[in-house]
N, C-alpha and C positions, 0 to 999 in steps of 0.2 A: 382565530385558529392562524398559527405562521406556517406560510407554505414554503417550501423549497421547489421549485420547479423541476430541478433535473442537478443532479451531481454524478459524475461517472468517474470510473476506474478503466483507464486506458491499457491495453498490454501491448507491448512492442516486442518484436523479437530481439532486436539489437539494442544499441546505445543510442540512437536517434530516431524522431520522428519520421525520419525517410526508410527506415526499414519496414518488415512487414506488421501490421497490427493483426494480432493475434483473436483480439475479444475486447467487446465494450460491454462493461457491466454499467448498468444506470439504476441510481436512486433517487427516486422524486415523488411528486404529487402525491405528497403527504405532510403531515407535520413535520416542522423543522427539526424538532426535538427527535422524533421517531426516525426520520432520516440521518442524522446525526447518530444515533445508536447504532444504524445499519452499517454507516460506514466504518464505525471502530469496531464491530463485531467482524465486518469483513476483512479487516485489518488483521484479525487473529489469524484467520483462514490463509491469509499469505503469509503469515510469519513461520514458515516453516522451521519445527527444531531439526537440526542436522546433528549427525554422528561424527564427531571429531576423534579417528582412531590415532592421530599423529602421537607418537611417545606413549601409546596407552601400555599400562602397567595391569591393571586389575578392571576398573571401571572406565568406560569410553565418556568422555567429555559432550554433554549435548550443547550445541550451540545455535540461538536463534539467528534466523536471518537478518535481523534488525533487532535495534533497541524499541520495545514496546513504549516505555512510557514517552521515548522523545517523538515517537509516531503519533501518540496518542495527542500529547500536548501541540502537534502540529497541526493535526486535523482539527481539535477544538478552535485552536488560533485562527485556522482559515476560515472556518464557521463564522466564528464570531465577529472577527475584523473585517469579513468580506464587504464590499461595498454594494450591497444590496439594491441601493435605491435605483443603480442604474440597469437592473434587470440580467445582470450576469452572476454566476455561479462557479465557485470552486472549482478546480478540476485537479484528479489524481492520476498521473502517469507512471505507468510501472514500466521500467527497461530492464534489460538484461542485468545491470551493474546497480541500480538505484531507483528510488520512488520519488517523484517530484510532486510535492504538494502546492497547488497555485491559489492565491487568491486574490480576488479582483481589489484595483484601489492601491495607492501608495500609504507612507506614513502620514497621519492626520496633522495639520499644520503645528499643533500645540506639542509635536513629539519630537525630540532629537536623537539622534545615532545613538549616541552616549546613553541618554535615558533608557532608548530600546532595549539595548544589549544588557543593562542593568537591571531590566524588570519594571521599570516604572510606567505601568499600563496608561494608556489616554484612548478611553473606549473610541470606537468607530461608529457603534451601534448601543447607543446606551440604554435602551429600553431592553435589546436582547441581552446587554450585560448586565441588567438586574435581574432579569430571569436565571441566566446562568448562574449567578450567585446565589438566588434563592434556593435553586436546585443543587448547589454544590457540583455544577460540572466545572466551573472555573473558580478561582479565588482571588481576593483583592492584593495578596501578597506579591503577585507578578511573576511568579516562578517558572511560569512557561517557557519563555525565551531562554532564561540561565539553565533550566534543564537540558536543552537542546544545545545549547554552545557546550555545556559541560560535556557532552558525550560527543558532540561532531564538530565542534568549534564555531567560530563566527561565519568561516566559509559555508555554512551550511546553508546560511542566507543570501540570496541574491534579490536586488532591489532594481527593478524596471520601471519604466515612467508610468505603466499602469497597472502593475501587479507587483505582488513578492512571492518569491518561491523558496520553499524550504525543499533541501535534497536531503533524503536519508539513502545511506551507501547501504548495499545489500553484502553481507558478510558471507560470501559463498565458500564452503571447506570443500577443499581441491581433494578429492578421494585418489587414493593410490593407484595406480592401474599400471599392468604390464605391457598395455598397449601403447602404439604411438599415437600422436595425435588429440583431438578433443573426441566428444561425443560423436556419436555418429548422427547424421543428419535427419530429420524426421520429414516421413511423408505426410501428403494432406489427412489421410486417415490417423494417424498418431497424433498428429496436430489437434486434430478435431477432440481426439479423446482426452488430451490435456487440458482443452478448452471447456469441455464438459465436466471436468474433474474439479477445476479453478471455480466453476460457478457452481459446483454443487458437489461439495466434498463428499457427501454421503452417497452419491450415485453409485448404482449396483451394476454388476456386469450386465443383467438382463435388460435393464434400461440402456445402456449402452448399445445391445444389440440390435434394438427397436429404432433408436437414432440413427444407426450406421447401416442396417438393412443387411449385417452379416452374420453369420454364425457363430455360437458359442466358441468354438474350436478357433476362428478367426481371432473374436476378442481377446481370448485367452493368449494367444500366441503376441498379439500386438502389447497387450498388459506386460507379459512377460520380457519383451523388448525395451519398453520404457523402464521397467525396473532394473533389469541387467546393466543398462546404460545410464544408470544414476538420474533418471528424468522423475521418477516417483519413488517411494517406500513403501505407501501402502499396500496391505493384501487384500485381496477380494475374497 
């Protein structure tokens, strides 16, 4: 059995790691293939479908937060080409304007920068690559990197001394408003509600009451605030 000891989604309030850390979602201590599936499924939870009312005539336009195909390729590549032998794992950081997917290790010696962008794959983990090919998780055609660059450009990739980072920008729709300024800031209780909803998209109002130790009216009022200020769209 192949184990992935720990992989994390880190949520930051702002654009840097110096801002408040909202929550940490951990995946691990399981078969690597199961953990990869969980990482990809959780990406579906993150990829909120937004309603774009700009220049609306009849039907509103639905816009995802990011391109799911590019995100999927970046996650698969991070797991497949991570330098597992050193005991370090990929890391996914979610900021207010982007998602950063970091894999450990640099380009293999036989790989050139030109070949990398053209999709000429040079496996870092040959046995793992064979398993991914057999299960049709990845393919020999090497289309993963070209898919990402086609959508986000070569600047989506950053090459560091001991890691490679793929940046997926978040496309947030600016909603029309008569109010001046940005969204109203959140207090600790409302931030907790948002965190719980991110970690469990199917959470109920009853469950939130138990977690927060507050009344049904208080939960309803806080959820109404979050909905009215554009933090959530879900109805309970």
